[in-house]
DRENPA-3360 file (N, C-alpha, C; in nm, 2 decimals, always signed):
BEGIN
1 = MATRRLRY = +0.08/-0.12/+0.00/+0.00/+0.00/+0.00/+0.09/+0.12/+0.00 ~ +0.19/+0.13/+0.08/+0.28/+0.24/+0.08/+0.35/+0.26/-0.04 ~ +0.39/+0.16/-0.11/+0.45/+0.17/-0.24/+0.36/+0.23/-0.34 ~ +0.23/+0.19/-0.34/+0.13/+0.25/-0.43/+0.12/+0.40/-0.41 ~ +0.11/+0.44/-0.28/+0.10/+0.58/-0.25/+0.22/+0.65/-0.29 ~ +0.34/+0.60/-0.26/+0.46/+0.66/-0.30/+0.47/+0.68/-0.46 ~ +0.43/+0.58/-0.53/+0.43/+0.59/-0.68/+0.33/+0.69/-0.72 ~ +0.22/+0.70/-0.66/+0.12/+0.80/-0.70/+0.17/+0.94/-0.66;
9 = ALWQHRRS = +0.23/+0.96/-0.55/+0.29/+1.09/-0.52/+0.40/+1.13/-0.61 ~ +0.48/+1.03/-0.65/+0.58/+1.07/-0.75/+0.53/+1.10/-0.88 ~ +0.42/+1.03/-0.92/+0.35/+1.06/-1.05/+0.29/+1.20/-1.05 ~ +0.23/+1.24/-0.94/+0.18/+1.37/-0.92/+0.29/+1.48/-0.93 ~ +0.40/+1.45/-0.86/+0.51/+1.54/-0.86/+0.57/+1.56/-1.00 ~ +0.58/+1.45/-1.07/+0.63/+1.45/-1.21/+0.54/+1.53/-1.30 ~ +0.41/+1.50/-1.29/+0.31/+1.58/-1.37/+0.32/+1.72/-1.34 ~ +0.33/+1.76/-1.21/+0.35/+1.91/-1.18/+0.47/+1.97/-1.24;
17 = LKRQAVAQ = +0.58/+1.90/-1.24/+0.70/+1.95/-1.30/+0.69/+1.96/-1.45 ~ +0.63/+1.87/-1.51/+0.61/+1.87/-1.65/+0.52/+1.99/-1.69 ~ +0.41/+2.01/-1.61/+0.33/+2.13/-1.64/+0.40/+2.26/-1.62 ~ +0.48/+2.27/-1.52/+0.56/+2.39/-1.50/+0.66/+2.41/-1.61 ~ +0.72/+2.30/-1.66/+0.82/+2.32/-1.77/+0.74/+2.36/-1.90 ~ +0.62/+2.32/-1.92/+0.55/+2.36/-2.04/+0.51/+2.51/-2.03 ~ +0.48/+2.55/-1.91/+0.45/+2.69/-1.89/+0.57/+2.78/-1.90 ~ +0.68/+2.73/-1.86/+0.80/+2.81/-1.88/+0.84/+2.82/-2.02;
25 = ESAAERLF = +0.82/+2.72/-2.10/+0.86/+2.71/-2.24/+0.76/+2.80/-2.32 ~ +0.63/+2.80/-2.29/+0.54/+2.89/-2.36/+0.56/+3.03/-2.32 ~ +0.60/+3.06/-2.20/+0.63/+3.20/-2.16/+0.76/+3.24/-2.24 ~ +0.85/+3.16/-2.25/+0.97/+3.19/-2.33/+0.94/+3.22/-2.48 ~ +0.85/+3.14/-2.53/+0.81/+3.17/-2.67/+0.74/+3.30/-2.69 ~ +0.65/+3.34/-2.59/+0.59/+3.46/-2.60/+0.68/+3.58/-2.58 ~ +0.79/+3.56/-2.50/+0.88/+3.67/-2.48/+0.97/+3.68/-2.61 ~ +1.01/+3.57/-2.67/+1.08/+3.58/-2.80/+1.00/+3.65/-2.90;
33 = GLAEILAT = +0.87/+3.63/-2.91/+0.79/+3.70/-3.00/+0.78/+3.85/-2.97 ~ +0.77/+3.88/-2.85/+0.77/+4.03/-2.81/+0.90/+4.08/-2.84 ~ +1.01/+4.01/-2.82/+1.14/+4.07/-2.85/+1.16/+4.09/-3.01 ~ +1.10/+4.00/-3.08/+1.10/+4.02/-3.23/+1.02/+4.14/-3.27 ~ +0.91/+4.16/-3.21/+0.83/+4.28/-3.23/+0.91/+4.41/-3.20 ~ +0.97/+4.41/-3.08/+1.05/+4.53/-3.04/+1.17/+4.55/-3.14 ~ +1.23/+4.44/-3.19/+1.34/+4.45/-3.27/+1.30/+4.52/-3.41 ~ +1.18/+4.47/-3.46/+1.13/+4.53/-3.59/+1.08/+4.67/-3.57;
41 = AGRPEPAR = +1.05/+4.71/-3.45/+1.00/+4.84/-3.42/+1.12/+4.94/-3.40 ~ +1.24/+4.89/-3.41/+1.35/+4.98/-3.39/+1.40/+4.99/-3.24 ~ +1.37/+4.89/-3.16/+1.41/+4.90/-3.02/+1.50/+4.78/-2.99 ~ +1.63/+4.78/-3.04/+1.71/+4.66/-3.03/+1.75/+4.63/-2.88 ~ +1.78/+4.74/-2.80/+1.82/+4.71/-2.66/+1.72/+4.64/-2.58 ~ +1.59/+4.69/-2.57/+1.48/+4.62/-2.49/+1.46/+4.48/-2.55 ~ +1.48/+4.46/-2.69/+1.46/+4.33/-2.75/+1.57/+4.24/-2.70 ~ +1.69/+4.28/-2.69/+1.80/+4.20/-2.64/+1.77/+4.16/-2.49;
49 = RLEKIALR = +1.72/+4.25/-2.41/+1.70/+4.22/-2.27/+1.59/+4.11/-2.26 ~ +1.48/+4.13/-2.34/+1.38/+4.03/-2.34/+1.42/+3.89/-2.39 ~ +1.51/+3.89/-2.49/+1.57/+3.76/-2.53/+1.65/+3.69/-2.41 ~ +1.72/+3.77/-2.34/+1.80/+3.72/-2.23/+1.70/+3.66/-2.12 ~ +1.60/+3.73/-2.10/+1.50/+3.67/-2.00/+1.43/+3.55/-2.06 ~ +1.40/+3.55/-2.19/+1.33/+3.43/-2.25/+1.43/+3.31/-2.24 ~ +1.56/+3.34/-2.26/+1.66/+3.22/-2.25/+1.66/+3.17/-2.11 ~ +1.64/+3.26/-2.01/+1.64/+3.20/-1.87/+1.52/+3.12/-1.85;
57 = FRVKAICL = +1.41/+3.16/-1.90/+1.29/+3.08/-1.90/+1.31/+2.95/-1.97 ~ +1.37/+2.95/-2.08/+1.39/+2.82/-2.15/+1.48/+2.73/-2.08 ~ +1.58/+2.78/-2.01/+1.68/+2.70/-1.93/+1.60/+2.64/-1.81 ~ +1.51/+2.72/-1.75/+1.43/+2.67/-1.64/+1.35/+2.56/-1.69 ~ +1.29/+2.57/-1.80/+1.20/+2.46/-1.86/+1.28/+2.33/-1.88 ~ +1.41/+2.35/-1.93/+1.49/+2.23/-1.95/+1.53/+2.17/-1.82 ~ +1.55/+2.25/-1.71/+1.58/+2.19/-1.58/+1.46/+2.13/-1.52 ~ +1.35/+2.18/-1.54/+1.22/+2.12/-1.48/+1.20/+1.99/-1.55;
65 = TARAEAVD = +1.22/+1.98/-1.68/+1.20/+1.86/-1.76/+1.30/+1.75/-1.71 ~ +1.42/+1.79/-1.69/+1.52/+1.69/-1.64/+1.48/+1.64/-1.49 ~ +1.43/+1.73/-1.41/+1.38/+1.69/-1.28/+1.27/+1.59/-1.29 ~ +1.18/+1.62/-1.38/+1.06/+1.53/-1.40/+1.11/+1.40/-1.44 ~ +1.21/+1.39/-1.54/+1.25/+1.26/-1.58/+1.33/+1.18/-1.47 ~ +1.40/+1.26/-1.38/+1.46/+1.20/-1.26/+1.35/+1.14/-1.17 ~ +1.24/+1.21/-1.15/+1.13/+1.16/-1.07/+1.07/+1.04/-1.13 ~ +1.06/+1.04/-1.26/+1.01/+0.92/-1.34/+1.10/+0.81/-1.31;
73 = WRARAWQP = +1.23/+0.83/-1.32/+1.33/+0.72/-1.30/+1.32/+0.66/-1.16 ~ +1.30/+0.75/-1.06/+1.29/+0.71/-0.92/+1.16/+0.62/-0.90 ~ +1.06/+0.67/-0.97/+0.93/+0.59/-0.96/+0.94/+0.45/-1.02 ~ +1.02/+0.44/-1.12/+1.04/+0.31/-1.18/+1.13/+0.22/-1.09 ~ +1.22/+0.28/-1.02/+1.31/+0.21/-0.93/+1.23/+0.15/-0.81 ~ +1.12/+0.22/-0.78/+1.03/+0.17/-0.67/+0.94/+0.05/-0.71 ~ +0.93/+0.03/-0.84/+0.84/-0.08/-0.87/+0.90/-0.21/-0.84 ~ +0.82/-0.30/-0.79/+0.88/-0.44/-0.76/+0.93/-0.51/-0.88;
81 = ARQSFGSD = +1.03/-0.58/-0.87/+1.08/-0.66/-0.98/+0.97/-0.77/-1.02 ~ +0.95/-0.79/-1.14/+0.85/-0.88/-1.19/+0.92/-1.01/-1.23 ~ +0.87/-1.12/-1.18/+0.93/-1.25/-1.21/+0.83/-1.33/-1.30 ~ +0.89/-1.40/-1.39/+0.80/-1.48/-1.48/+0.80/-1.62/-1.42 ~ +0.67/-1.67/-1.41/+0.66/-1.80/-1.35/+0.60/-1.89/-1.46 ~ +0.67/-1.91/-1.56/+0.64/-2.00/-1.67/+0.75/-2.08/-1.71 ~ +0.76/-2.10/-1.85/+0.87/-2.18/-1.90/+0.99/-2.08/-1.89 ~ +1.10/-2.14/-1.86/+1.22/-2.06/-1.84/+1.30/-2.05/-1.97;
89 = GR = +1.25/-2.09/-2.08/+1.31/-2.08/-2.21/+1.41/-2.20/-2.24 ~ +1.40/-2.31/-2.17/+1.49/-2.42/-2.20/+1.43/-2.50/-2.30;
% end
């Protein structure tokens, strides 16, 4: 029972991390779009600042995705080993 609860908690945590990563990535895309608009409007300095901020958002998304994958790996490590009780291939 505890293992099932733990796996469920890990699954929820992984899902939360993935959602946060998607939100960070979409925010980065919006900021890149705004930076492009600023650059075409003749405001290169604010555009560069927005691009730097967008890159930080993208890096955060990558880190969150990596953490989610680590949680997924941990959840698989908690699964009991499955044994086959049939023919052993002889």
